[in-house]
DRENDO-1510 file (C-alpha; in Angstrom, 1 decimal, always signed):
<recs>
REC; n; res; u; v; w
REC; 1; MET; -21.3; +27.3; -24.4 .
REC; 2; THR; -18.3; +28.9; -22.7 .
REC; 3; ILE; -15.6; +26.7; -21.4 .
REC; 4; LYS; -12.6; +28.6; -20.1 .
REC; 5; PHE; -9.4; +27.4; -18.5 .
REC; 6; GLY; -8.4; +29.1; -15.2 .
REC; 7; THR; -5.0; +29.1; -13.4 .
REC; 8; ASP; -5.0; +25.3; -13.4 .
REC; 9; GLY; -7.5; +23.9; -15.9 .
REC; 10; TRP; -11.3; +23.8; -16.3 .
REC; 11; ARG; -13.7; +23.5; -13.3 .
REC; 12; ALA; -17.4; +23.7; -13.3 .
REC; 13; VAL; -20.5; +22.4; -11.5 .
REC; 14; ILE; -21.4; +18.8; -12.2 .
REC; 15; SER; -24.5; +18.4; -14.4 .
REC; 16; GLU; -24.6; +22.1; -15.1 .
REC; 17; THR; -21.5; +22.8; -17.3 .
REC; 18; PHE; -19.4; +19.8; -16.3 .
REC; 19; THR; -21.3; +17.2; -18.3 .
REC; 20; PHE; -20.2; +14.1; -20.2 .
REC; 21; GLY; -21.1; +15.9; -23.5 .
REC; 22; ASN; -19.0; +19.0; -22.7 .
REC; 23; LEU; -16.1; +16.8; -21.3 .
REC; 24; ARG; -16.0; +14.8; -24.6 .
REC; 25; LEU; -15.8; +18.1; -26.5 .
REC; 26; VAL; -12.9; +19.3; -24.3 .
REC; 27; ALA; -11.2; +15.9; -24.6 .
REC; 28; GLN; -11.4; +16.1; -28.4 .
REC; 29; ALA; -9.7; +19.5; -28.3 .
REC; 30; ILE; -7.0; +18.0; -26.1 .
REC; 31; ALA; -6.6; +15.1; -28.5 .
REC; 32; ASP; -6.2; +17.6; -31.4 .
REC; 33; PHE; -3.6; +19.4; -29.2 .
REC; 34; VAL; -1.7; +16.2; -28.5 .
REC; 35; LEU; -1.6; +15.2; -32.2 .
REC; 36; GLU; -0.3; +18.7; -33.0 .
REC; 37; ALA; +2.5; +18.3; -30.4 .
REC; 38; ASN; +3.4; +14.7; -31.3 .
REC; 39; GLY; +2.0; +13.1; -34.4 .
REC; 40; ASP; +4.2; +10.0; -34.1 .
REC; 41; ASN; +3.1; +7.5; -31.5 .
REC; 42; PRO; +1.4; +10.1; -29.1 .
REC; 43; SER; +0.3; +9.0; -25.6 .
REC; 44; ILE; -1.4; +10.5; -22.7 .
REC; 45; VAL; -1.7; +9.7; -18.9 .
REC; 46; ILE; -5.2; +10.0; -17.4 .
REC; 47; GLY; -5.9; +10.0; -13.7 .
REC; 48; PHE; -8.8; +11.0; -11.5 .
REC; 49; ASP; -9.8; +11.8; -7.9 .
REC; 50; THR; -12.6; +10.6; -5.6 .
REC; 51; ARG; -15.3; +13.0; -6.8 .
REC; 52; PHE; -18.7; +12.0; -8.0 .
REC; 53; LEU; -18.3; +10.3; -11.4 .
REC; 54; SER; -14.5; +11.1; -11.7 .
REC; 55; ASP; -13.7; +7.5; -12.7 .
REC; 56; ARG; -16.4; +7.6; -15.4 .
REC; 57; TYR; -15.2; +11.0; -16.7 .
REC; 58; ALA; -11.7; +9.7; -16.9 .
REC; 59; ALA; -12.9; +6.7; -18.9 .
REC; 60; GLU; -14.7; +9.0; -21.3 .
REC; 61; VAL; -11.4; +11.0; -21.9 .
REC; 62; ALA; -9.7; +7.7; -22.6 .
REC; 63; ARG; -12.4; +6.7; -25.1 .
REC; 64; VAL; -11.8; +9.9; -27.0 .
REC; 65; MET; -8.0; +9.5; -27.0 .
REC; 66; ALA; -8.2; +5.9; -28.2 .
REC; 67; ALA; -10.5; +7.0; -31.1 .
REC; 68; ASN; -8.0; +9.5; -32.2 .
REC; 69; GLY; -5.1; +7.1; -32.2 .
REC; 70; ILE; -3.6; +8.3; -29.0 .
REC; 71; THR; -2.4; +5.6; -26.5 .
REC; 72; ALA; -4.1; +6.3; -23.1 .
REC; 73; TRP; -2.6; +5.2; -19.8 .
REC; 74; LEU; -5.6; +5.1; -17.6 .
REC; 75; ALA; -5.2; +5.0; -13.8 .
REC; 76; ARG; -6.9; +2.0; -12.3 .
REC; 77; ALA; -8.1; +3.8; -9.2 .
REC; 78; ASP; -8.2; +7.4; -7.8 .
REC; 79; THR; -4.7; +8.7; -7.5 .
REC; 80; PRO; -2.9; +11.9; -6.3 .
REC; 81; THR; -2.3; +14.5; -9.0 .
REC; 82; PRO; +1.5; +14.5; -8.5 .
REC; 83; ALA; +1.5; +10.7; -9.0 .
REC; 84; VAL; -0.3; +11.2; -12.3 .
REC; 85; SER; +2.1; +14.0; -13.3 .
REC; 86; TYR; +5.1; +11.9; -12.4 .
REC; 87; ALA; +3.8; +9.1; -14.6 .
REC; 88; ILE; +3.8; +11.4; -17.6 .
REC; 89; VAL; +7.5; +11.8; -17.2 .
REC; 90; ASN; +8.1; +8.2; -16.2 .
REC; 91; LYS; +6.3; +6.9; -19.3 .
REC; 92; GLN; +7.5; +9.8; -21.6 .
REC; 93; ALA; +4.0; +10.6; -22.5 .
REC; 94; THR; +3.0; +13.6; -24.6 .
REC; 95; ALA; +0.6; +15.0; -22.0 .
REC; 96; GLY; -1.7; +14.2; -19.1 .
REC; 97; VAL; -5.2; +14.8; -17.9 .
REC; 98; MET; -6.3; +14.7; -14.3 .
REC; 99; ILE; -10.0; +14.7; -13.6 .
REC; 100; THR; -10.3; +16.7; -10.4 .
REC; 101; ALA; -11.7; +20.0; -9.0 .
REC; 102; SER; -8.9; +19.9; -6.4 .
REC; 103; HIS; -10.0; +21.7; -3.2 .
REC; 104; ASN; -13.4; +23.0; -4.6 .
REC; 105; ALA; -16.8; +22.1; -3.1 .
REC; 106; PRO; -18.2; +18.6; -3.8 .
REC; 107; ARG; -20.6; +19.9; -6.5 .
REC; 108; TYR; -17.7; +20.8; -8.7 .
REC; 109; ASN; -15.5; +18.6; -10.9 .
REC; 110; GLY; -12.8; +19.6; -13.3 .
REC; 111; LEU; -10.0; +18.8; -15.6 .
REC; 112; LYS; -6.3; +19.7; -15.2 .
REC; 113; LEU; -4.2; +19.5; -18.4 .
REC; 114; LYS; -0.6; +18.4; -17.8 .
REC; 115; ALA; +2.3; +18.9; -20.1 .
REC; 116; SER; +5.1; +16.4; -21.1 .
REC; 117; TYR; +7.4; +17.7; -18.3 .
REC; 118; GLY; +5.0; +16.6; -15.6 .
REC; 119; GLY; +3.6; +19.9; -14.6 .
REC; 120; SER; +0.6; +22.1; -15.4 .
REC; 121; ALA; +0.2; +23.1; -19.0 .
REC; 122; SER; +1.3; +26.6; -19.7 .
REC; 123; PRO; -1.2; +29.4; -20.3 .
REC; 124; LYS; -0.2; +29.2; -24.0 .
REC; 125; GLN; -1.0; +25.5; -24.2 .
REC; 126; ASN; -4.3; +25.9; -22.4 .
REC; 127; LYS; -5.2; +28.7; -24.8 .
REC; 128; ARG; -4.4; +26.5; -27.7 .
REC; 129; VAL; -6.8; +23.9; -26.4 .
REC; 130; GLU; -9.5; +26.5; -26.0 .
REC; 131; GLN; -8.9; +27.6; -29.6 .
REC; 132; LEU; -9.2; +24.1; -30.9 .
REC; 133; LEU; -12.4; +23.6; -28.9 .
REC; 134; GLU; -13.8; +26.8; -30.5 .
REC; 135; ARG; -12.8; +25.6; -33.9 .
REC; 136; ASN; -14.4; +22.2; -33.5 .
REC; 137; LEU; -17.7; +23.9; -32.3 .
REC; 138; ALA; -17.7; +26.3; -35.2 .
REC; 139; GLU; -17.2; +23.5; -37.6 .
REC; 140; ALA; -19.7; +21.2; -35.8 .
REC; 141; HIS; -17.0; +18.6; -35.4 .
REC; 142; GLY; -18.0; +16.4; -32.5 .
REC; 143; PRO; -15.8; +14.1; -30.5 .
REC; 144; ASN; -14.4; +10.8; -31.9 .
REC; 145; LEU; -15.4; +7.9; -29.6 .
REC; 146; MET; -14.3; +4.3; -29.2 .
REC; 147; ASP; -15.8; +1.6; -27.1 .
REC; 148; LEU; -13.8; +1.3; -23.9 .
REC; 149; GLU; -13.5; -2.5; -23.7 .
REC; 150; GLN; -12.6; -2.7; -27.3 .
REC; 151; ALA; -9.9; +0.0; -26.8 .
REC; 152; ILE; -8.5; -2.0; -23.8 .
REC; 153; GLN; -8.5; -5.2; -25.8 .
REC; 154; GLN; -6.6; -3.5; -28.7 .
REC; 155; GLY; -4.1; -2.0; -26.3 .
REC; 156; LYS; -5.2; +1.6; -27.1 .
REC; 157; VAL; -6.2; +2.1; -23.4 .
REC; 158; ILE; -3.9; +0.6; -20.8 .
REC; 159; LYS; -4.9; +0.5; -17.2 .
REC; 160; PHE; -2.1; +0.9; -14.7 .
REC; 161; ASP; -1.3; +2.1; -11.1 .
REC; 162; PRO; +0.7; +5.3; -11.1 .
REC; 163; SER; +1.4; +5.2; -7.4 .
REC; 164; TRP; +4.3; +2.7; -7.1 .
REC; 165; ALA; +6.7; +4.4; -9.5 .
REC; 166; TYR; +5.8; +7.7; -7.8 .
REC; 167; TYR; +6.5; +6.3; -4.3 .
REC; 168; GLU; +9.8; +5.0; -5.5 .
REC; 169; HIS; +10.7; +8.4; -6.8 .
REC; 170; LEU; +9.7; +10.0; -3.5 .
REC; 171; SER; +12.1; +7.8; -1.7 .
REC; 172; THR; +14.9; +9.5; -3.7 .
REC; 173; LEU; +13.8; +12.9; -2.4 .
REC; 174; VAL; +13.1; +12.1; +1.2 .
REC; 175; ASP; +15.3; +10.3; +3.7 .
REC; 176; LEU; +13.0; +7.5; +4.8 .
REC; 177; ASP; +15.6; +6.2; +7.2 .
REC; 178; ILE; +15.6; +9.4; +9.2 .
REC; 179; ILE; +11.8; +9.3; +9.4 .
REC; 180; SER; +11.8; +5.7; +10.4 .
REC; 181; ASN; +14.4; +6.3; +13.1 .
REC; 182; GLY; +12.3; +9.1; +14.4 .
REC; 183; GLU; +9.6; +6.7; +15.3 .
REC; 184; LEU; +7.0; +9.4; +14.9 .
REC; 185; ARG; +3.3; +9.0; +15.6 .
REC; 186; VAL; +1.4; +10.6; +12.7 .
REC; 187; VAL; -2.2; +11.1; +11.8 .
REC; 188; ALA; -2.8; +11.4; +8.0 .
REC; 189; ASP; -6.0; +13.1; +7.0 .
REC; 190; GLY; -6.8; +12.3; +3.4 .
REC; 191; MET; -9.9; +14.6; +3.6 .
REC; 192; TYR; -11.6; +11.9; +1.5 .
REC; 193; GLY; -9.5; +12.9; -1.4 .
REC; 194; SER; -7.2; +10.9; -3.7 .
REC; 195; GLY; -4.2; +11.3; -1.4 .
REC; 196; ARG; -6.0; +9.0; +1.1 .
REC; 197; GLY; -3.5; +6.5; +2.5 .
REC; 198; ALA; -0.6; +7.7; +0.4 .
REC; 199; ILE; +1.7; +8.9; +3.3 .
REC; 200; GLY; +1.1; +5.7; +5.2 .
REC; 201; GLU; +1.8; +3.6; +2.1 .
REC; 202; VAL; +5.2; +5.3; +1.6 .
REC; 203; LEU; +6.1; +4.7; +5.2 .
REC; 204; THR; +4.5; +1.3; +5.6 .
REC; 205; ARG; +7.7; -0.6; +6.4 .
REC; 206; GLY; +9.3; +1.9; +8.7 .
REC; 207; ARG; +9.0; +2.5; +12.5 .
REC; 208; THR; +7.0; +5.6; +12.2 .
REC; 209; ARG; +3.3; +4.9; +12.9 .
REC; 210; VAL; +0.7; +6.4; +10.6 .
REC; 211; HIS; -3.0; +6.5; +11.5 .
REC; 212; ASN; -5.4; +7.3; +8.6 .
REC; 213; ILE; -8.6; +9.3; +9.0 .
REC; 214; ARG; -11.1; +10.3; +6.4 .
REC; 215; HIS; -9.6; +7.8; +4.0 .
REC; 216; GLU; -12.8; +6.1; +2.9 .
REC; 217; MET; -14.4; +6.8; -0.4 .
REC; 218; ASN; -16.8; +9.7; +0.1 .
REC; 219; PRO; -17.5; +11.9; -3.0 .
REC; 220; GLY; -19.4; +14.4; -0.7 .
REC; 221; PHE; -16.2; +15.0; +1.4 .
REC; 222; GLY; -18.2; +14.8; +4.5 .
REC; 223; GLY; -20.0; +18.1; +3.6 .
REC; 224; ILE; -16.8; +20.2; +3.6 .
REC; 225; HIS; -14.4; +21.6; +1.0 .
REC; 226; PRO; -11.4; +19.2; +0.8 .
REC; 227; GLU; -9.0; +22.1; +1.5 .
REC; 228; PRO; -6.4; +21.6; +4.2 .
REC; 229; ILE; -7.1; +24.9; +6.1 .
REC; 230; ALA; -8.0; +25.3; +9.8 .
REC; 231; LYS; -11.7; +25.5; +9.4 .
REC; 232; HIS; -11.9; +22.1; +7.6 .
REC; 233; LEU; -9.5; +20.3; +9.9 .
REC; 234; GLY; -11.6; +20.0; +13.1 .
REC; 235; LEU; -11.6; +16.2; +13.0 .
REC; 236; LEU; -7.8; +16.1; +12.6 .
REC; 237; MET; -7.3; +18.5; +15.5 .
REC; 238; SER; -9.6; +16.6; +17.8 .
REC; 239; THR; -7.9; +13.3; +16.9 .
REC; 240; ILE; -4.5; +14.7; +17.7 .
REC; 241; GLN; -5.8; +16.1; +21.0 .
REC; 242; ALA; -7.6; +12.9; +22.0 .
REC; 243; GLY; -4.5; +10.6; +21.5 .
REC; 244; HIS; -0.8; +10.7; +21.8 .
REC; 245; TRP; -0.1; +11.8; +18.3 .
REC; 246; GLN; +2.9; +14.1; +17.4 .
REC; 247; VAL; +1.7; +15.6; +14.2 .
REC; 248; GLY; -1.2; +15.6; +11.7 .
REC; 249; LEU; -0.8; +15.9; +8.0 .
REC; 250; ALA; -3.7; +16.8; +5.7 .
REC; 251; THR; -3.8; +16.7; +1.9 .
REC; 252; ASP; -6.5; +18.3; -0.3 .
REC; 253; GLY; -8.9; +16.7; -2.8 .
REC; 254; ASP; -6.2; +15.7; -5.2 .
REC; 255; ALA; -3.2; +15.8; -2.8 .
REC; 256; ASP; -1.2; +18.5; -4.5 .
REC; 257; ARG; -1.5; +20.7; -1.3 .
REC; 258; ILE; -0.6; +20.2; +2.3 .
REC; 259; GLY; -1.6; +21.5; +5.7 .
REC; 260; ALA; -0.5; +20.4; +9.2 .
REC; 261; VAL; -1.6; +20.2; +12.8 .
REC; 262; ASP; +1.0; +20.1; +15.7 .
REC; 263; ALA; +0.8; +18.0; +18.8 .
REC; 264; ARG; -1.2; +20.6; +20.6 .
REC; 265; GLY; -3.9; +20.4; +18.0 .
REC; 266; GLU; -3.0; +23.8; +16.5 .
REC; 267; PHE; -3.0; +24.4; +12.7 .
REC; 268; VAL; +0.4; +24.9; +11.0 .
REC; 269; ASP; -0.2; +26.7; +7.7 .
REC; 270; PRO; +1.6; +26.2; +4.4 .
REC; 271; HIS; +3.7; +29.4; +4.9 .
REC; 272; ARG; +5.4; +27.8; +7.9 .
REC; 273; ILE; +5.7; +24.4; +6.3 .
REC; 274; PHE; +7.4; +26.1; +3.3 .
REC; 275; ALA; +9.8; +28.0; +5.6 .
REC; 276; LEU; +10.6; +25.0; +7.8 .
REC; 277; VAL; +11.4; +22.8; +4.8 .
REC; 278; LEU; +13.3; +25.5; +2.9 .
REC; 279; ARG; +15.5; +26.2; +6.0 .
REC; 280; TYR; +16.1; +22.5; +6.4 .
REC; 281; LEU; +17.1; +22.0; +2.7 .
REC; 282; LEU; +19.6; +24.9; +2.9 .
REC; 283; ASN; +21.0; +24.2; +6.4 .
REC; 284; LYS; +21.0; +20.4; +6.6 .
REC; 285; ARG; +21.3; +19.3; +3.0 .
REC; 286; GLY; +23.3; +22.2; +1.8 .
REC; 287; LEU; +21.2; +22.8; -1.3 .
REC; 288; ARG; +21.5; +26.1; -3.2 .
REC; 289; GLY; +19.6; +27.8; -5.9 .
REC; 290; LYS; +16.8; +30.3; -6.6 .
REC; 291; VAL; +13.9; +30.4; -4.2 .
REC; 292; VAL; +10.4; +31.0; -5.7 .
REC; 293; ARG; +7.2; +32.0; -4.0 .
REC; 294; THR; +3.9; +33.4; -5.2 .
REC; 295; VAL; +2.8; +36.9; -4.4 .
REC; 296; SER; +0.5; +35.7; -1.6 .
REC; 297; THR; +3.2; +33.8; +0.3 .
REC; 298; THR; +5.0; +34.8; +3.5 .
REC; 299; ARG; +8.0; +37.1; +3.4 .
REC; 300; MET; +9.7; +34.8; +5.8 .
REC; 301; ILE; +10.8; +33.0; +2.6 .
REC; 302; ASP; +12.5; +36.3; +1.5 .
REC; 303; ARG; +14.4; +36.5; +4.8 .
REC; 304; ILE; +15.6; +32.9; +4.7 .
REC; 305; ALA; +16.8; +33.4; +1.1 .
REC; 306; GLN; +18.5; +36.6; +2.0 .
REC; 307; ALA; +20.3; +35.0; +4.9 .
REC; 308; HIS; +21.8; +32.5; +2.5 .
REC; 309; ASP; +22.5; +35.0; -0.3 .
REC; 310; LEU; +20.0; +33.3; -2.6 .
REC; 311; PRO; +17.9; +35.1; -5.2 .
REC; 312; LEU; +14.2; +35.3; -4.4 .
REC; 313; ILE; +11.6; +35.4; -7.2 .
REC; 314; GLU; +8.0; +36.5; -6.7 .
REC; 315; THR; +5.4; +35.2; -9.2 .
REC; 316; PRO; +1.6; +35.5; -9.7 .
REC; 317; VAL; -0.7; +33.0; -7.9 .
REC; 318; GLY; -0.8; +29.6; -9.6 .
REC; 319; PHE; +1.8; +26.8; -9.5 .
REC; 320; ASN; +2.3; +27.0; -13.3 .
REC; 321; HIS; +4.3; +30.2; -12.8 .
REC; 322; ILE; +6.6; +28.4; -10.3 .
REC; 323; ALA; +6.8; +25.4; -12.7 .
REC; 324; ASP; +8.1; +27.6; -15.5 .
REC; 325; LEU; +11.0; +28.7; -13.4 .
REC; 326; MET; +11.7; +25.1; -12.2 .
REC; 327; LEU; +11.9; +23.9; -15.8 .
REC; 328; ALA; +14.6; +26.5; -16.4 .
REC; 329; ASN; +16.6; +24.8; -13.6 .
REC; 330; GLY; +18.4; +26.3; -10.7 .
REC; 331; VAL; +15.3; +26.5; -8.3 .
REC; 332; VAL; +16.0; +24.9; -4.9 .
REC; 333; MET; +12.3; +25.2; -3.8 .
REC; 334; GLY; +9.1; +26.9; -4.9 .
REC; 335; GLY; +5.8; +27.2; -3.2 .
REC; 336; GLU; +2.5; +29.1; -2.8 .
REC; 337; GLU; +0.3; +30.1; +0.1 .
REC; 338; SER; -2.4; +27.5; -0.8 .
REC; 339; GLY; +0.0; +24.6; +0.1 .
REC; 340; GLY; +1.4; +23.7; -3.3 .
REC; 341; MET; +5.2; +23.2; -3.1 .
REC; 342; SER; +8.0; +21.3; -4.8 .
REC; 343; ILE; +11.7; +21.0; -4.6 .
REC; 344; LYS; +14.8; +20.5; -6.7 .
REC; 345; GLY; +14.9; +17.1; -8.3 .
REC; 346; HIS; +11.1; +16.7; -8.4 .
REC; 347; ILE; +8.6; +17.4; -11.2 .
REC; 348; PRO; +7.5; +21.0; -11.4 .
REC; 349; GLU; +4.2; +20.3; -9.6 .
REC; 350; GLY; +2.8; +21.0; -6.2 .
REC; 351; ASP; +3.0; +17.9; -4.1 .
REC; 352; GLY; +1.2; +17.5; -0.7 .
REC; 353; VAL; +2.5; +14.0; -0.2 .
REC; 354; LEU; +6.1; +15.0; -0.7 .
REC; 355; MET; +5.8; +18.0; +1.5 .
REC; 356; GLY; +4.2; +16.0; +4.3 .
REC; 357; LEU; +7.1; +13.5; +4.2 .
REC; 358; LEU; +9.7; +16.3; +4.2 .
REC; 359; LEU; +8.0; +17.9; +7.2 .
REC; 360; LEU; +8.3; +14.5; +9.0 .
REC; 361; GLU; +12.0; +14.4; +8.1 .
REC; 362; VAL; +12.5; +17.9; +9.5 .
REC; 363; MET; +10.9; +16.8; +12.8 .
REC; 364; ALA; +12.7; +13.5; +13.0 .
REC; 365; GLU; +16.1; +15.0; +12.3 .
REC; 366; ALA; +15.6; +17.8; +14.8 .
REC; 367; LYS; +14.1; +15.5; +17.4 .
REC; 368; GLN; +11.8; +18.4; +18.3 .
REC; 369; PRO; +8.0; +18.8; +18.3 .
REC; 370; LEU; +6.5; +20.7; +15.5 .
REC; 371; HIS; +5.4; +23.7; +17.6 .
REC; 372; VAL; +8.9; +24.1; +19.0 .
REC; 373; LEU; +10.3; +24.1; +15.4 .
REC; 374; VAL; +7.8; +26.8; +14.5 .
REC; 375; GLU; +8.7; +28.9; +17.5 .
REC; 376; ASP; +12.3; +28.6; +16.6 .
REC; 377; LEU; +11.5; +29.6; +13.0 .
REC; 378; LEU; +9.6; +32.7; +14.1 .
REC; 379; ALA; +12.3; +33.7; +16.4 .
REC; 380; ASP; +14.8; +33.7; +13.6 .
REC; 381; TYR; +12.7; +34.9; +10.6 .
REC; 382; GLY; +9.5; +36.3; +12.1 .
REC; 383; PRO; +7.3; +37.5; +13.6 .
REC; 384; ALA; +4.9; +36.6; +10.9 .
REC; 385; GLN; +1.1; +36.2; +11.3 .
REC; 386; TYR; -1.1; +35.6; +8.3 .
REC; 387; ALA; -4.8; +35.4; +7.3 .
REC; 388; ARG; -6.9; +35.5; +4.2 .
REC; 389; THR; -10.6; +36.3; +3.7 .
REC; 390; ASP; -12.7; +35.4; +0.6 .
REC; 391; MET; -15.4; +37.7; -0.5 .
REC; 392; LYS; -18.1; +36.0; -2.6 .
REC; 393; LEU; -19.1; +37.9; -5.7 .
REC; 394; ALA; -22.4; +37.9; -7.5 .
REC; 395; ARG; -20.3; +37.6; -10.7 .
REC; 396; PRO; -16.6; +37.5; -11.6 .
REC; 397; VAL; -14.8; +40.9; -11.7 .
REC; 398; SER; -12.3; +42.1; -14.2 .
REC; 399; LYS; -8.9; +41.8; -12.7 .
REC; 400; ALA; -7.6; +44.7; -14.8 .
REC; 401; GLN; -10.4; +47.0; -13.7 .
REC; 402; MET; -9.9; +46.1; -10.0 .
REC; 403; VAL; -6.2; +46.7; -10.3 .
REC; 404; ASP; -6.7; +50.1; -11.9 .
REC; 405; MET; -9.2; +51.2; -9.2 .
REC; 406; LEU; -7.0; +50.0; -6.3 .
REC; 407; VAL; -3.8; +51.6; -7.7 .
REC; 408; ALA; -5.6; +54.9; -8.4 .
REC; 409; THR; -7.0; +55.1; -4.9 .
REC; 410; ALA; -3.9; +53.8; -3.1 .
REC; 411; PRO; -3.4; +55.3; +0.3 .
REC; 412; ALA; -0.1; +56.7; +1.6 .
REC; 413; HIS; -0.7; +55.0; +4.9 .
REC; 414; ILE; -2.7; +51.9; +6.0 .
REC; 415; GLU; -3.7; +51.9; +9.7 .
REC; 416; GLY; -1.0; +54.3; +10.5 .
REC; 417; VAL; +1.9; +52.6; +8.8 .
REC; 418; ALA; +3.4; +54.0; +5.6 .
REC; 419; VAL; +3.0; +52.2; +2.3 .
REC; 420; GLU; +6.5; +51.9; +0.8 .
REC; 421; ASP; +5.7; +50.1; -2.4 .
REC; 422; ILE; +2.8; +48.9; -4.6 .
REC; 423; GLN; +3.2; +45.8; -6.8 .
REC; 424; THR; +0.7; +44.6; -9.5 .
REC; 425; THR; +2.2; +41.1; -10.1 .
REC; 426; ASP; -1.2; +39.6; -9.5 .
REC; 427; GLY; -3.9; +41.9; -8.1 .
REC; 428; VAL; -2.6; +44.7; -6.0 .
REC; 429; LYS; -0.1; +44.2; -3.2 .
REC; 430; TYR; +0.7; +47.0; -0.7 .
REC; 431; TYR; +4.1; +46.7; +1.0 .
REC; 432; LEU; +4.3; +48.5; +4.3 .
REC; 433; ASN; +7.5; +49.7; +6.0 .
REC; 434; ASP; +7.0; +47.5; +9.1 .
REC; 435; GLY; +7.4; +44.4; +7.0 .
REC; 436; SER; +3.7; +43.7; +6.7 .
REC; 437; TRP; +1.7; +43.5; +3.5 .
REC; 438; LEU; -1.8; +43.5; +2.1 .
REC; 439; LEU; -2.9; +41.8; -1.1 .
REC; 440; ILE; -6.2; +42.1; -3.0 .
REC; 441; ARG; -6.9; +39.9; -6.0 .
REC; 442; PRO; -9.8; +38.2; -7.8 .
REC; 443; SER; -9.6; +34.4; -7.9 .
REC; 444; GLY; -8.7; +32.8; -11.2 .
REC; 445; THR; -11.0; +29.8; -10.6 .
REC; 446; GLU; -14.1; +31.1; -8.6 .
REC; 447; PRO; -16.3; +34.2; -8.4 .
REC; 448; VAL; -14.4; +35.3; -5.3 .
REC; 449; LEU; -12.3; +38.3; -4.3 .
REC; 450; ARG; -9.4; +37.3; -2.0 .
REC; 451; VAL; -7.9; +39.6; +0.6 .
REC; 452; TYR; -4.6; +38.5; +2.2 .
REC; 453; ALA; -2.4; +40.1; +4.9 .
REC; 454; GLU; +0.7; +39.3; +6.8 .
REC; 455; ALA; +2.0; +41.3; +9.8 .
REC; 456; PRO; +3.9; +41.0; +13.1 .
REC; 457; SER; +0.7; +40.4; +15.1 .
REC; 458; ASP; -2.8; +38.9; +14.7 .
REC; 459; GLU; -4.3; +42.3; +15.7 .
REC; 460; ARG; -2.4; +44.0; +12.9 .
REC; 461; VAL; -3.4; +41.3; +10.4 .
REC; 462; LYS; -7.1; +41.8; +11.3 .
REC; 463; ALA; -6.8; +45.5; +10.8 .
REC; 464; LEU; -5.2; +45.1; +7.4 .
REC; 465; LEU; -7.9; +42.7; +6.3 .
REC; 466; CYS; -10.7; +45.0; +7.4 .
REC; 467; PHE; -9.0; +47.8; +5.5 .
REC; 468; GLY; -8.6; +45.6; +2.4 .
REC; 469; GLU; -12.2; +44.6; +2.4 .
REC; 470; ARG; -13.3; +48.2; +2.6 .
REC; 471; MET; -11.0; +49.1; -0.3 .
REC; 472; ALA; -12.4; +46.2; -2.4 .
REC; 473; GLN; -16.0; +47.2; -1.8 .
REC; 474; ARG; -15.6; +50.7; -3.2 .
</recs>
């Protein structure tokens, strides 16, 4: 049996590799890890999303923890990942587990390991869990298990609702009065994930109206991937166009990512959300600090940082890399292309609910429609068009081999524009002298090769993607 942790935990197909038996083995390894980290009065927060059997899987993890003498704070209902991560800090727990496969297809489930600081466990911590799992397997040491009801009666498993403390914390990061005074009309698309209803619950007593869609329990996610990208947001777009709504906000399967739709029914990607919120934090709130983005995120962020004389740091894909820098303090905002972002004062964790609320604050304060704000942003820091394609692979490819091949065959020009730099922070990224870029990298969680491009025009982006796909197929 091979269980490997990717950029954010372990994910696998339900009933194939993600089984109760395998999960208990992983939970025992996590219990051993927690006891190593804190042998005195250790505790762990456990949450879960809306996927098939997620609540049962979470209960199994709690049973293993209780049997190992670890107090388990078990979420009472499906909950956003950032709410679970905040609860770790709020309750001063040793670690946390979130049962979720995030934005993956419905047939997947997974486990995200969270550290005591309320963010993703470091690669070193994930590696240690893998080592403990391998040791237990080699020694035929199965999981310790305790009856759930008995554990609850003895206070070893404590059921609770992580949301309310999390909502209170969000109110310190977002100006709810500005949003209320804006009297916005918002459609919140939970995509059937664990962020369902969260934005509306935070704003429930204000004058901004929130209409929820896809907020019912549906482990099949309506037949789509719960990923807030344009091709999965048709219902949100049509809802906006059919009514008099000003903005649509969509969170992914566990609500650590965000996507938006403007009043015209057009998708607003995370790059632009990141840039709009960053500009607002710098211009309106006067915040200062380092700006962090992943290698696949728009260079508009670089230009905004440069305009304010702030340092810009590029990291590999995966919010854990941003979290490391946030923990060292001095980061005003960090984000990634997939929609995971966080700000100064928050946990080092991507948070789709927080970012949706901040975008509403940006709109309410400016008293401008979202598409007007985007046009203004592009006039100042663009033009910047972006697209990504995912090439399914028959089997995972070695990132090292792919990088070596792409660097060795790197062209001097791409589609008539000179290549001025090549970076291998994560995959291979070609910087061109017209401000555009092309990135080719294997996914850390799926057998997929991702090709990304940003350029001044859609035509140029398409040309770069086609070139990148040809390069990757060599």
